[in-house]
N, C-alpha and C positions, 0 to 999 in steps of 0.2 A: 504493500500500500504506499502511495506517495505521501510524503509529508506536506503539510500546509505550506511550508516555506519553499518547497520545490515547485508547487503549483503556482505560488505568487511570483516566483522567479521566472517561470515560463511566460507570464503575462508581461513582465518587464517593469522597470521602475520609472520609465518616462511618464510624464503627464501630458495628455490623458492616456489611459490604459490602451494597450494594443488592440484588444478586442473591441473596445468602444470605438476606436478609430475605424476599424475595418467594418464593423456592423452598422455604425450610424454616421460618424462625422465625415468620413471620406465619401461615401455615397451622396450624403447631403451636400457636401461641397461641390462635388462634380455636377450634380443637378443644378445647383445655384449658379455656377460659373457659365453653364450652358444656357440657362433659361432666365435667370433673374438679374444678370449683370446690367443689361441695358435699362430695364425698369428701375433698378437701384440708382443708376446715374440720373435718370429723369427725376426721381423723387428727391435726390440731393439738390438738384438745380431748382425745382419748383419750391421746395421748402425754403431754400436760401432767398429766392426772390421775394417770397412772402415775408420772411424775417426782416429783410431790408425795407420793404414797403411799410411794414408796421413799426419801423424805427427800433427794432430789437437788436439788429446787427448793423454796424456802420458800413458805409460804402467802401472805405479803404480795406476793412477786413473782408468784405464781400469780394473785392477784386482779387485778393490773395487766394481766397477759397475757390473762386471761379477758375483762376489760373491753375491751381492745383488739380481741380477736376478735369480741366482740359489737358493737363500734362499726363494723366493716367494712360498707360499703354493697355488699352482694353483687349487687344489681341493677345498680348502676353498674359493678361489675367485669365483669358479664356483658355489658354494652354497650360496654365499653372496646375500644379498638383497640391494636394492637401498638405499643409505645413502645421504641425501640432502646436507651433508657437502662436497661431491664431485659431481661435475657437471656430470661426466660420468665415465666409466670404465678407460679411460686413466688417468684421474687425480687421481683416487683411486690407480692405480698401481704406478703412479709417486710418490704419497705420501708415499707409502710403501718403494720405492727405497730410498727416502730421509731418512726414518727411519733407513734403513739398512746401507746405505753408507755415509750419511751426504750430505753436500752441493755439493760434487763432482758429485753426481748423476745428478745434473743439466746440466753437460756437455753432457749428452746423447742426449739432445735436440738441440744441435748445428746444424744448417743448415737443420732443418726439421720443419714440422708443422703437426698439426692434419689433415690438408688438404691432404697432400701427403700420410701421414700415413693411413688415413681413406680409401682413394681410393685403396691404396695398399692392405690393409686387405680385402676389399671387393673383389678385383680381386683374391686374394689367395683363398678365400672361394669359389668363383664362379667357378674358374677353376676346383676344385676338384668335385664340383656338376655336372659340364658339363661332366667330364670324367666318373662319375658314370652313368649319363643318356646315354651317348654314349655307354658305356659297356652294359647296359640293352638293348638298341636299337639294338646292334649287335646280342644279343641273339635272339631277335625277328626276325631279318634279317635271321639268320641261320635257325631258325625254318620254316620260309616261304620257303626258298630255299630247305630245306630238304623235305618238303611236296610237293613242286612243282615238284621235281625229282620223287618222288613216284607216283605222279598223272599226269605225263607228257602225258599219254595216256588215262586219265579218261575223257571220253566225257561227256559234259553237255551243257545245253542251256545257252546262254548269253542273257541278257535283255537290251534293250535301250527304254527310255521313259516308263518304267515299263512293257514293252511288250516283249514277246519272239521275239528274233531277229535272231540269227544264232547259230549253234552249235560251241562250242569251247572246250577247255579242262580245267579242274580245275587247272592243272599245269601252263597253260598259265595265268590264272587269278591270281594265287598265285605269279607267277613271276612278273607280273605287279605290284602287291602290294609291293613286295620286292624291285623292281626298284625305286618306289616312296620313300620308306623308305630309300633306299640307298642315294638318293639325299638329303633327309631330314637330314640324319646323316652327309652328307657333309656340310650342313649349320651349324650344331652344331660344326663341326670341324673348320669351318671358324670363327665361334663366339669365339671358344677357342683361335684361333690365335690372335684375337683382344683383348681378355681378358688378355692373358698371356704376357703383356708388363708392365714394371715397371714405376710407376709415381714417385718413391722415388727420392729425390733430387730437386723436383720442389718446395719444401717448401710450402709457402703460395700460390705462383704462379710465383715468379720471380727468383727462385733458391737461391743462397747464395753467399756472398762475400768470403766465405771460399773455399779453393781449394778441394772440395769434388770430389769423383769419383763415379758417378752414376752407371756406368757399373759394378763395383765391387758388389755393393749392389744388383743390378738386378741378377747377376750371383749366389750370395749366396742364394737368395730367389727363384731360379729356374725359373726366367722369361727368355723368349726367346730374349728379347731386351728391349728397352726404349720407352715410350711415349715421344718422343724427345722434342717437344715444351712444355715448362713448364706450359704455360697457358692451353694448351690442356690436360695436365696431370691431372689438377684439375677441368677442366670445360667440357671436352669431355664426352659425355654420350653414345656414339655409342656402347661402349662395353656392355652397358646395353640393349639398344634398339635392337642391333643385336641379342643378346642372346634371348630377349623376342620374337622377330619376328620368330627366329628358332623354339622356343618352340611352339608358336601359330600354325605354319605351320605343324610341326610334329604331333601335337595333332589333328589338323583338318583333316589331310590326313589319319592318322591311325583311327580316328573316323569313317570315311566313310567306311573303310574296316570292322570295327566292325559292323557297321549298316547292311552291306550285310550278314555277318555271322549270326547275330541275325535273320534276315529274313529267312535264310536258315534253321534255327532251328525250324521254325514253322511246324505244322503238314501238312500244305498245301504244303510246299516245301519239307520237310524231306530230305534235302540234306546231312546235317551234324548233328552230335550228340555229344555234349560236354561229356567228360569223367566224370565218377562218382564223382571225388573230386571237380568238378567245377559246380555242379547244386544244387538246393535246391527244396524241395517239397512244396506243398501247405498244409496248416493247415486243409483245409476242403475238397479239391478236390483230391481224391486218385490218379487220372490219371496224375496229373500235374508233369512235370519234367522241372522246370524253369531254363533256362540258365543264371542265375544271374551273373556269372563271367563276361559274355560279357556285361550284362546291366550295372554293376558297372564300367566296363572299359570305356564304352561309357560316362557315367556321370562324371567319374574322369578325363577323357581327356578334357571334356568341362571345368571342374574346373581349370585344368592346363592352358588351353588357356585363361580362364577368369583372373586368377592371373597374367599371363604374359601381358594381355591387360591392367590391372591395372597399371603395370609398365609404359607402353607407355602413359597412361592417366596422370600419375603423372609427367612424363617428359614434357608433353604438356604445352607450354607457361612458362616453367621454364627458368629463365634468363641464359644467356650463361656466367656463372661464377662458383664460388665454388659450387659444386654439393653435397658436403658431407651432409649438413643438410637434403636435400631432400632424399638422399640415405638412411639415417638412417631409415626412414619410408618405403622406397621403397624396399630395398634389401630382406626383409623376403618374399615378394610376389614372387620374382624371385626364391628364395631358395625353397619355397613350390612347385612352379610349376615344377621345376626340380626333386624334390623328388617324386612328384605325377607321373610324366612321368616315372621315374625309376621304381616305384612300379608297374605301370600298364603294362609296357613292360615286366617285369619279369613274370607277370601273363599271359599276352597274349601269350608269348612264350610257356608257359606250356600248355595253353588251346589249341593252334593250333597244337602243335606237338603230342598231345594226342587225338585229336578229331577223331571221327569215321565217315567215308565217305561211303555212300550207293552207290557204283559204279553202281550196277544193276539198281537201281531206276533212277539214273542220265541218264544212257544210254536209258532206257525205255522211259523216258520223252522226250529225244531227238528224238528217233525213231518215237514217236507219233506226233511230232510237225510239223506244216507247216513251221517252221523256216528253214527247209532244202531246201526249193524250190529256194533259190538263186542259188544253184548249178544246179537245173533243168534248170533255165534260162540260166546259163552259158553253159550247155550242148547243148541247142538249138543253141547257138552262135557257139560253137566248131564243133558240128556234123551235124547241119542242115544249117549252113551258114546264120543265121538270124542276123540282127543288134541287139545289146543288148536291145535297148529300145523296139523294136518290140517283142523280146523274153520275156521281162518283161511283156508286155501287154498280151501276149498269156497265160503265166503262171498265171498272176493275174486273168484273166477271168476264167481259169480252177479251180483255188482255190475258186473263188466266187461261181461257179456252185456246187462244191463239198460241200461247207458249206451250201448252200441253200438246198441241198438234205440230210442234217443231217450227213455229213461225218466229224465228229470232229477230227478224227485221220487221219494223212496224209497217213497212210497205206491203207486207204479206197479210196484214190484218184486213179481212174482207168485211164489207158493210153487213153481210149476212150474219157474221158472228155477233155484231153489235145488236142486230135485230133479234137474234136468238137469245141473247142475254136480256134484252128488254122484255121479251115474252115470258121468260122465267120469272122475272121480278115484277113486271107490270101487267102481265097477261094481255099485252097488245104490242103491236109494232110501233116504231117511232116515226116511220115515214120520212127519214132523213134522206135528202137527195144526194146522189153520188158526188155532185160538185161540192156540196156542203161538207161531206165526209172527207173528201180529198183535201180540201182547203184547211180543214181543222187539224190535219196531220202534217201540214207544211210548216217547218220551223221558221221559214222566213215570214210566213203570215203570223206565226206565234209572236215573234219579236215586234212585228210592225204594228200590231193592235195594242200593244202594251205601252200606251202613251201617257199613262198617269205620271204625274211629276216624279222624277227620279227613276223612271222605268227604263226598260232595255230597248225600247224603240229607237232606231237610229236618229229620228228627228228629235227625240228627247235628249239623247246622248249629245247631239251637236248643240242643242240649246244650252246644256250644262257646260260644255266645253267653252262656249262663247263667254259664259260668265267667269269661268276659271282663268281666262286670259287676263282679266284685270287683277286677279289674285297673283298670277305669275309676275306681272309687271310690278305690283306693289312689293312683292318679296325682294325682287332685284333692287328696287329703289331703296328699300329699308337697308340692305347691306351697304349700298353705295353711300347713303346718308351717314350711316354709322362710321364707315371708314373715313369719309370726309371730315366728320367732326373730330376724329382722332388726329387726322393730319393737321387740321387747323389748330388744334391744341399744341401739337409739336411745333408748329410755326410760331405760336404765341410764346411758347417756352423759350425757343431759340432766340427770339427777338428780345425777350426780357433778359436773358443771360448776356446777350451782347451789350445791352444797355448798362449792365453792371460793370463791364470791362472798361467802359469809357472814362 
């Protein structure tokens, strides 16, 4: 058995301990130098501008601090490795500022803390990642709508409980997928609104005795407003959980669409065929054409949902206080999930807009299917005056008789079988004309007459698509506006910093 002294010696005598460095500090430093360095610089500058405008720091001191900030070699910092002499990236940067500007650099930390700085940096990174994900989701939304318009009249069978149910159109199905995605994009927009609020000025959690102006810092950093309550600013985690929930939902919902598309690529369905850039062949089976782009999309969406779920689990039972330490470990999961969603949506947009649809096969499958007989029952209600439940029974008996006689194709269903079923149930014939019977079993007629709002009729699908065009435009405008506001804030911050150097 090893002695306690031997185990301690293995850890080493340096501070901090080797295992702490490898498990926490080094990974945290690496994430920070990659993702948080530029937001940290912006926060330093915006906070300094505010301190000068409020008369808390003099202009001569500010010039020295600005010069020190501009002297930092950010590329070298981005390449740097963890140095145990500095607890984290913040203290390494602060040490460099002291080297460049002297003790006056210490004034940069008046009325702030790593608490409010940390949460602010996280929000600044997260808002950019959300915008990228929304932008990619809009591309997928556009692809779905474009294909829906092209296939508004492409008749196909819909399935419920894995069984052929009723005829529909591919356009109607694609529009449904787009509508779900549109609502998911809305959840990401809502998450962005929660994220894009500034915690700066909360300091540790109680604000400051200095007369700082939180609104000015928020404006210079491109935030839409403040997390007003200063304890909420450092303890509230709903900006994380809300984003994670939106990612989980958009990944889950899109994954269901991908699952259907994968099934439709099978030889048994043969509804769609992914374009050549998005499949791979088998190393042994010459006939294989594997739709791996869809398979990878499905798996990656699951990983995005998994990483976002990890965020929620890490928040579970976390005390309602300073969230920064937990966030150091948590944030990368959220960043990765958004990056994955972005990549998958770019891929899916390309796969969907280029996929080949076998319209003839889809229509032939629909024409052969007994899924059309709902309209036959409806016809008995409209033209023969039967109550629907009675009409349902008559048609069900006729279908059963046809299947018992080996008629696997609805086109083999004879009008006489329907009359036979009617005589058994009603004791009289229906007198349905052959033209009425034939039309009732036509899938194109089936979809054409379903013009109720939101229905599968091509004319109704096109009406809905016309309305979605404005939604598509609004989504793109929202992203453009959000990015413009951030760019305008960067310009204001750069101008304000230049003024301090004069």
